[in-house]
FIROMAR-49108 format. One record per atom (N, C-alpha, C): z, y, x. Coordinates in steps of 0.02 Angstrom, whole numbers, plus 32768, in hexadecimal, padded with zeros to 4 digits. Layout:
residues N
ZYX/...
This chain:
residues 287
E0A8AE1445F3/E0C6AE524610/E0C5AE78464B/E0B1AEA34656/E0B2AEB4469B/E0E2AEE746B3/E106AED346E9/E13DAEFA4703/E121AF0D4730/E151AF4E4757/E161AF764791/E170AF5247C0/E156AF724802/E15FAF4F483A/E1A5AF3D4860/E1C5AF6F484B/E1F0AFA34862/E223AF654867/E238AF2F4837/E274AF0E482C/E268AEC2485D/E21FAEB34869/E20BAE784887/E209AE8248CA/E1FCAEBD48E4/E205AED84931/E23BAEE34945/E265AEF84924/E2ACAF104931/E2E0AEB54932/E2CAAE954901/E2D2AE514923/E2C1AE264964/E27AAE454960/E251AE1C499D/E289AE3649F2/E295AE9349DF/E2A0AE984A31/E2DDAE7F4A32/E309AE7649F9/E355AE624A0B/E33DAE104A19/E31DADF54A06/E31FADA84A0D/E2F0AD914A4B/E2D3ADD34A6D/E2AEADB54A98/E26AAD9B4A94/E248AD9C4A5E/E1FAAD864A48/E1D1ADC74A38/E195ADBB4A2E/E174ADE34A18/E146ADD549EC/E13DADFE49A9/E107ADF44978/E0BCADF8499C/E085ADC74979/E05DADDF4989/E021AE0C495D/E00BAE4B4963/DFE1AE5C493A/DF85AE364946/DF84AE27491A/DF33ADFB491A/DF15AE2F48E5/DED2AE40490B/DEAAAE7448ED/DE80AE4348B0/DE7CAE55488E/DE48AE47484D/DE08AE774848/DDBBAE474834/DD8CAE5A4835/DD68AE4B4805/DD85AE0747DB/DD57ADFE4795/DD98ADCF4784/DD78ADA14735/DDA5AD90471F/DDB9AD4A4734/DD8EAD284779/DD9CACE64787/DDCEACFE47C0/DDD4AD3F47DE/DE04AD53481B/DE4CAD5147D2/DE45AD7047B4/DE81AD814799/DEA0AD38477A/DE86AD21476D/DE8EACE04752/DEA5AC9A4783/DE8DAC9C47B5/DEAEAC7547FF/DEE2AC8D4808/DEE6ACCA481C/DF2BACF94832/DF6EACEB4807/DF55ACE747BB/DF91ACDA4794/DFA6AC964780/DF66AC694785/DF8DAC384791/DFACAC0E47B9/DF97AC2847F8/DFB7AC09483C/DFFBAC2A484C/DFFCAC6D482A/E04FAC824827/E060AC6247F9/E057AC5047BF/E08AAC314784/E09FABEE47A5/E06FABBF47C9/E07BAB7947EB/E0AAAB7A4816/E0A4ABB84852/E0C7ABBF4885/E11FABE8486D/E11EABEE481D/E156AC1A480A/E163AC4C485A/E120AC8A484B/E13FACB54872/E12BAD184852/E13FAD394854/E139AD764847/E0FDAD914863/E0C6ADA94847/E087ADB74873/E074AE004850/E055AE244877/E02CAE63486E/DFDEAE594868/DFC0AE834838/DF8AAE6E482B/DF65AEB6484C/DF41AEB8488A/DF21AF0D489E/DEE2AF11488B/DED8AF544874/DE89AF624848/DE89AF9B487E/DE42AF9C4890/DE36AFE148BF/DE0DB0074890/DE01B03848A2/DDD7B06F4874/DD93B042487B/DD7EB03348A4/DD2FB01448AC/DD33AFD3486D/DD5DAFAA487A/DD64AF6B4854/DD6FAF834803/DD9BAFB947F0/DDA0AFC647B3/DD7EAFEB479F/DD37B00847B8/DCFBB02847A6/DCCDAFEE478E/DCC8AFB447B5/DCAAAF5F47B4/DCCBAF61476F/DCF0AF5B4757/DD14AF304724/DD02AF6346E6/DCE4AF9446EF/DCD5AFC246B4/DD12AFFE46A1/DD4BAFF946DB/DD76B02846C4/DDC6B00446CC/DDFDB02446DA/DE3CB01D46E3/DE55B00E4698/DE3BB017466B/DE50B0014626/DE38AFCC4619/DDF8AF9F461B/DDF7AF5F4627/DE06AF3B464F/DE18AF4B467F/DE5BAF3246B2/DE94AF174690/DEAEAF54467F/DEF9AF3F4666/DEF2AF13462C/DEBCAF2245FF/DEC4AEFA45C8/DEB0AEB845CD/DE82AEA5460B/DE84AE5E4612/DEB1AE3C4645/DEDBAE63465E/DF12AE50467B/DF48AE21464B/DF60AE59461C/DF91AE5845F3/DF83AE2A45BF/DF3CAE1545BD/DF29ADEC4587/DF2CAD9C45A0/DF1AADB845EA/DF1FAD68460D/DF5FAD504618/DF99AD83462B/DFF0AD79462C/DFF8AD3745F0/DFD2AD5945B3/DFF2AD4F4575/DFE5ACFE455E/DF8FAD08455C/DF5AACCA4557/DF76AC834592/DF85ACAB45B8/DF8FAC5745F5/DFDAAC3945FA/E00CAC6245CF/E048AC6645E3/E072AC73461C/E05BACA44645/E077ACB3468A/E0BAACDD467E/E0FCACBB4694/E128ACCC468F/E150ACF646D1/E131ACE44700/E13FAD0A4741/E14AAD4A4737/E151AD854766/E142ADC84763/E104ADD64781/E0E7AE054760/E09CAE21476B/E09EAE6D4778/E08AAE8247A4/E08BAEC547A2/E034AECA47A9/E022AF154788/DFD4AF0C478D/DFD6AF5547B6/DFBDAF5947F7/DFBFAF9B4818/DF7DAFB74831/DF7CAFFD484A/DF39B01F484F/DF4EB02448A3/DF1AB00C48C5/DF1BAFFC4909/DEF6B04A4925/DEFAB05B4949/DEE5B09A4972/DEDFB0C64937/DEFBB0E84920/DEDDB10948CC/DECAB15B48F6/DEA4B17348E1/DEA5B1BA48EC/DEC9B1E948AC/DEE7B21948C0/DF05B23F487E/DEECB22F4840/DEB8B2484847/DE8AB23447F1/DE9BB1EF47DB/DE91B1B14808/DE90B18947FA/DED3B16947EA/DF0DB18547EC/DF4DB17147EB/DF5CB17F479D/DF48B1B94792/DF48B1D8473F/DF21B1B3470B/DEF5B18C471B/DEC7B16D46FB/DEE4B12646FB/DF1CB117472A/DF28B0CB471B/DF5DB0CE46EB/DF83B10246F7/DFC1B11346E4/DFB5B10C46A1/DF8EB131466D/DF68B1354649/DF4AB0E74639/DF33B0C64645/DF1BB0874631/DF56B0454645/DF98B059464A/DFB7B037464B/DFD4B0104681/DFB6B01646B9/DFCBAFFC46ED/E01BAFFB46FA/E02BAFCF471E/E07EAFD84721/E09DAFF7476E/E061AFEC47A8/E07BB01647CE/E03DB0274800/E04AB0604827/DFFEB080483E/E00DB08C4882/DFDDB08F48B8/DFF0B0BF48F6/DFACB0DD48FD/DFE5B12148FE/DFCCB1674922/DFABB1644962/DF79B14A496C/DF69B15A49C5/DF55B1A349D5/DF84B1D749E8/DF74B21849F9/DF71B20E4A35/DF6AB1E94A6B/DF70B1DC4AA8/DF34B20E4AD9/DEFFB2174AB5/DECCB2514ACE/DEE2B29E4AB5/DF03B29C4A91/DF1BB2F14A90/DF48B3094AB7/DF55B3484ADF/DF95B35C4B08/DFD7B3434AEF/E010B3334B0A/E035B3164AF8/E068B34D4AD7/E05EB38B4AD1/E076B3B24A94/E069B3A54A4E/E01DB39C4A58/DFFBB38F4A00/E00BB34249E4/E001B3094A25/E016B2D14A10/E074B2D849E8/E096B2F84A08/E0DAB2FD49F1/E0D0B30F49B0/E0B8B34449A7/E0B5B36A4970/E09CB34A4934/E063B3274936/E02EB2F0490B/E071B2BE48FC/E071B2A34933/E0A2B2684934/E0E7B27848F3/E0FEB2A54909/E14CB2CE48F8/E147B2D54890/E0F2B2E34892/E0DAB2FD4849/E0EEB2A94813/E0C9B271483C/E0BAB242482B/E0FFB21A4828/E120B225485B/E15DB209484B/E177B20C4808/E17FB25E47F5/E196B27047C3/E180B2384788/E13EB2464778/E127B2234746/E11FB1DB474C/E11AB1B5476F/E131B170477A/E16FB165475E/E1A6B1874776/E1E6B17C4762/E1EDB1784718/E1DBB1AC46FF/E1D6B1BD46BD/E1BEB17B469B/E177B15246AE/E15EB131467A/E17FB0EB469D/E19FB0DC46D8/E1B7B09346E3/E18EB0824710/E15CB0A1474E/E132B0784766/E156B082479E/E139B05147D4/E156B05C4814/E10BB07D483A/E120B0A34879/E0F9B0B5488B/E0E5B0B148DD/E0B8B0A048FE/E0AAB091493B/E08EB0CF4966/E0A5B0F149A7/E084B12649C9/E06BB10549FB/E04EB13E4A2F/E02EB11E4A6A/E01DB1614AA9/E03BB13B4ADD/E04BB17E4B12/E025B1554B40/DFF4B1784B71/DFD8B1704BA1/DF89B1304B71/DF47B13E4B8C/DF1EB1174B77/DF17B0BE4B8A/DF16B09C4B57/DEF5B05D4B70/DEB8B0614B85/DEA4B03C4BCC/DE64B0264BD3/DE32B0034BAB/DDF8B0044BCF/DDCFAFE24BBC/DD9BB0004B80/DD82AFDB4B5B/DD44AFEC4B2D/DD76AFF54AE2/DD85B0374AD1/DDA6B03A4A8A/DD65B0794A71/DD53B0534A37/DD2BB0904A17/DCE8B0A94A43/DCD2B0754A73/DCA4B0B14AAA/DCBBB0CB4ADE/DD02B0D94AE3/DD20B0E84B1B/DD39B0C04B53/DD22B0BC4B92/DD3EB0944BCD/DD68B0AF4BF7/DD99B0A54BFB/DDDEB0B14C26/DDF5B07F4C4E/DDFAB0794C7C/DE34B0564CA7/DE81B0624C8F/DEACB0154CA6/DEF3B0244C81/DEFDB0524CA6/DF22B07D4C76/DF50B0BC4C9E/DF98B0B14C7B/DFCAB0CF4CA9/E000B0C44CAE/E00CB1004C8B/E050B1044C50/E05EB13D4C34/E0ACB1514C51/E0B2B1914C4E/E0EBB1B84C62/E138B1A04C31/E14DB17D4C55/E197B16A4C28/E1B5B1B04C03/E1BAB1F24C32/E1E2B21C4C19/E1ACB2384BDE/E16CB2334BBC/E13EB2424BA5/E15CB2024B5B/E164B1C14B80/E16AB1944B48/E1B2B1B24B17/E1E4B1B74B42/E220B1C84B3B/E214B2114AF2/E1EFB2354B0E/E1EDB26E4AD9/E1C9B2544A9D/E197B2244A9A/E173B2024A5D/E1A5B1DD4A3D/E1C4B1B14A61/E1FDB1794A3F/E23DB19D4A1E/E23FB1CE4A25/E275B1F94A0D/E272B22249D2/E224B22249BE/E21AB2394980/E228B2184943/E23BB1E44944/E252B1B74921/E20CB1794903/E1EBB1704931/E1B8B147492E/E1D2B0F2492A/E1C2B0C54910/E1D6B080490A/E1BAB0564945/E187B0584961/E170B03549A6/E144B06549CE/E147B03F4A22/E123B0894A44/E0E9B05C4A76/E0A9B0784A62/E070B0474A9D/E074B0754ACA/E090B0574B0B/E07DB0864B50/E051B04C4B73/E029B0884BA3/DFF4B05F4BC4/E020B03B4C09/E019B00C4C12/E03EAFEE4C5E/E008AFD04C84/DFC6AFE94C85/DF96AFCF4CA0/DF78AF9F4C7E/DF76AF914C30/DF59AF5F4BFB/DF1FAF8F4BE1/DEE7AF654BE9/DEACAF624BD2/DE80AF3C4B92/DE69AF614B69/DE44AF424B36/DE02AF144B41/DDF9AEDE4B29/DDC1AEB64B3E/DDD5AE8F4B73/DDA6AE664B8A/DDA9AE454BCE/DDC9AE664C02/DDEBAE554C3C/DE05AE664C68/DDD8AE4F4C94/DDCDAE944CC7/DD98AE8F4D00/DDB5AE6B4D2D/DD89AE4C4D69/DD99AE204DAB/DDD5AE4A4DCD/DDD0AE824DC6/DDF6AEAA4DF7/DE2DAECF4DD2/DE4AAEB94D99/DE7EAECF4D82/DEBCAEB54DB5/DEDEAF064DA5/DF1FAF074DCF/DF67AED64DA9/DF5AAED24D5F/DF88AEBC4D52/DFB5AEEB4D37/DFEFAED24D07/E01CAF084CE0/E055AF244D18/E053AF554D06/E08FAF784D30/E0DAAF7C4D13/E0EBAF3C4D3B/E145AF404D07/E162AF6B4D1D/E15CAF844D59/E17AAFBB4D66/E178AFE84D32/E152B0094D27/E13CB04A4CE7/E165B0364C9E/E15DAFEB4C9C/E17BAFC64C68/E1CEAFD64C4F/E1CBAFC44CA6/E218AFC04CA1/E239B00E4C95/E220B0324CAF/E234B06F4CC3/E230B0A14C64/E1FDB08A4C3A/E1E8B0984BFC/E22CB0734BD1/E22BB0394BD8/E270B0174BBB/E2A7B0374BBE/E2B1B0514C12/E300B06B4C0A/E317B09C4BEF/E2DAB0D24BE4/E2DFB10A4BC5/E2CDB11F4B83/E2C2B0D44B5B/E2A2B0E94B18/E2D7B0A94AF8/E2F1B0844B1A/E332B0654AFE/E315B01F4AD4/E337B0244AA0/E32CAFF54A5B/E2F5AFF54A39/E2BDB0214A4C/E282B02D4A32/E253AFF44A42/E231AFC34A09/E1F3AF954A20/E1CBAFBE4A3B/E1B1AF8E4A6C/E17AAFAA4AA8/E130AF8B4AA4/E0FBAF884A94/E0CAAF754A70/E088AF764AB8/E075AF2C4AC1/E05BAF2A4AE0/E006AF1B4ACF/DFCCAF544AD6/DF9BAF474ABC/DF59AF224AF1/DF32AF034AD1/DF06AEDC4B1A/DF28AE8F4B1E/DF3CAE784AF2/DF6BAE3A4B00/DF40ADFA4B1F/DEF4AE034B21/DEC8ADDF4B25/DEADADD54B6C/DEC8ADA34B88/DEA6AD8D4BDA/DEEBADAC4BF8/DF33ADBB4BF4/DF63ADCA4C0D/DF7FAD864C2C/DF7BAD5E4C5A/DFB6AD1B4C6D/DFF3AD1C4C47/DFF7ACE04C32/E047ACC54C03/E071ACE04C25/E080ACE44C6A/E0AAACF84C98/E0D4AD354C8F/E095AD654C85/E0A5ADB04C8C/E0ABADBD4C40/E095ADA64C03/E09FADA34BCA/E0F1AD9A4BD1/E11AAD644BD6/E13CAD5F4BD2/E177AD844BF0/E15DAD9F4C35/E19FADD34C5F/E186ADFC4C32/E154AE194C12/E14BAE734BED/E185AE554BB0/E188AE294B84/E1BAAE1B4B62/E1EFAE194B66/E20AAE024BA8/E24BAE124BB8/E24FAE5A4BC7/E228AE7B4BE7/E23CAEC84BE8/E22BAEFA4BAB/E232AEDF4B6F/E229AEFF4B2A/E1FBAF104B03/E1B9AEE04B1B/E181AED84AF8/E19DAEA14A9F/E18AAED44A6E/E1A7AE9D4A2C/E153AE9B49FB/E125AEB64A24/E0E2AEA94A04/E0B9AEAA4A27/E08DAE804A25/E04CAE804A46/E010AE724A27/DFD9AE8D4A2D/DFA1AE9A4A19/DF65AE754A29/DF50AE494A0D/DF11AE104A12/DEE0AE1449E4/DEA8AE3149FC/DE67AE3B49EB/DE1EAE0149F6/DE0EAE2C4A34/DDD1AE014A6B/DDDEADB44A59/DE16AD9E4A67/DE1BAD644A6A/DE18AD2B4A3F/DE1DAD4349FD/DE11AD2049C7/DDBCAD3249B3/DDA1AD5B49C6/DD5CAD6F49A9/DD2AAD414A12/DD4CAD3C4A37/DD37ACFD4A57/DD3CACB34A41/DD63AC9E4A23/DD75AC634A0E/DD36AC5149D7/DD3BAC8D499A/DD17AC82496B/DCC9AC7D4981/DCC7ACA049AD/DC6DACAD49B6/DC5DAC6149E2/DC90AC5A4A08/DC7DAC064A2D/DC70ABD04A01/DC95ABCE49DF/DCB5AB9A499B/DC60ABA04974/DC5BABD14962/DC18ABE14935/DBDEABC1495A/DBE4ABDD49B5/DB92ABCD49CD/DB8FAB8C49D5/DBC7AB5F49E5/DBC6AB1849EA/DBC3AAFA499D/DBBAAB10496E/DBABAAED492F/DB5FAAF2491A/DB62AB3A492C/DB08AB424929/DAD0AB254950/DAECAB3049A7/DAD3AB0849CD/DAD4AAB149C7/DB01AA8A49B3/DAEDAA5B4998/DAC1AA484958/DAA4AA76492A/DA87AA7D4912/DAA6AA6248D4/DADAAA6B48CD/DB13AA4D4888/DAEEAA85484B/DAECAAB8484F/DAD2AAE14827/DA89AACF47FF/DA70AA95481E/DA29AA8F4800/DA35AA3E47E0/DA7EAA2F47D8/DA8BA9EE47B1/DAADA9E94789/DA8EA9BE4741/DAAFA9CA470E/DAA6AA2146EE/DADCAA2646DF/DAE5AA8046C6/DB13AA9A4704/DB15AA83474A/DB1CAAB1476D/DB22AAFC4780/DAE3AB1E475E/DADCAB5E4762/DB09AB7D473A/DB3CAB5D46FD/DB4AAB8246CD/DB83AB9E46F4/DB9BABDA46FA/DBC7AC114724/DC05ABE74717/DC23ABD146DB/DC61AB9F46E8/DC6AAB71472A/DC31AB504731/DC33AB134758/DC1EAB4147A5/DBFCAB7247AB/DBE4AB9A47E4/DC09ABB947F0/DC44ABD647E0/DC6CAC0847F6/DCCAABDD4804/DCCAABA847EB/DCF9AB6F47EA/DD13AB664832/DCDAAB5C4863/DD02AB3348A8/DD0BAB7248C9/DCFCABB848B5/DD17ABEE48DA/DD4EAC1648C4/DD6EAC034883/DDA5ABF64850/DDD1ABDA487E/DDC2AB9B4896/DDE5AB6F48A5/DDFFAB7F48EC/DDCEABA54909/DDE1ABB44955/DE16ABFB495A/DDFFAC1E491E/DE2DAC6A4924/DE74AC304906/DE6AAC0B48E9/DEB8ABEB48D6/DEE3ABDC4921/DEC5ABB7493E/DED6AB994972/DEEEABCB49B8/DECEAC0849A7/DEDCAC3249CE/DF1EAC5C49AE/DF1AAC6D4983/DF5AAC8C496B/DF81AC5F4976/DF84AC154968/DFC6ABE44977/DFCFABF049B3/DFB4ABEB49DE/DFB5ABDE4A31/DFF1AC324A3E/DFD2AC594A26/DFEAACA14A37/E037ACB04A16/E042AC9C49CC/E07AAC9749B6/E0B6AC6449EF/E099AC4549ED/E0B6AC0B4A28/E0CCAC254A61/E0ACAC494A86/E0BAAC7A4AC9/E0E2ACB74AAA/E0D2ACC24A8D/E0FAAD0D4A76/E151ACFA4A57/E150ACB64A4A/E198ACA24A26/E1A2ACC549EB/E173ACCE49B9/E175ACDA4974/E18DACAD4938/E17FAC564953/E171AC3D4937/E1BAAC1F4912/E1BAAC0E48CC/E209AC0248AD/E232AC5648B2/E218AC9448B0/E237ACC148C7/E229ACE1486A/E20EACC54835/E1F8ACE747FC/E240ACFD47E6/
């Protein structure tokens, strides 16, 4: 059964740890993440971008697969199925498809429009028992073809959005999606601290968790970050393990070309990455 992310994140904020959002791209990804969360006895958030949703033929397919997998695999830890960087239209599609959590990314709208649309979605989500994440200040890096440097959100704007009744807030603090460039300045803890002071108990979300040094992650958690998004790191681990398998010619031995064999090393690599992150975030045995 899917749950909203609200309770797991409130517990994380109070307990000074973070819950990982691991983006899913297909069946192997979903299975690897769920297995690892169960083994680690950790709550988990499965993130689905609009692109990944489209790739998997639609949000209804994704929701049905995840719900069935939880049942078939006897998953007992809390699992939230979350739309990542949702458009206004995408949010409604996911609500209809049976997601348990959504993110409305209104960061590219003027702040007044972001407030109005977020407010409307707060009411819809409250009524249906879904958790809602909003964003202020764009996150840098390549997100659906748009490349931006890591910008810092305005703490006052963060407070405006936080006060609308959302459950979690993503604020830009110099973090970016994808691989971090060599000249990256690091996270702005000053901005994070200022946001935290104004938003109080609101769980904060760190996007672009791949490549941020462990000490920075720990400091961010100390300053109120309760949800950390990881995507690129799992993709890199999967690609590397798959490359090794093929370069070693294993796909040409016996039935090594069978997709169950071909994709197994990559799936194991995802599991290892997720395990490492759950340990770093401190969510193990918090289910």
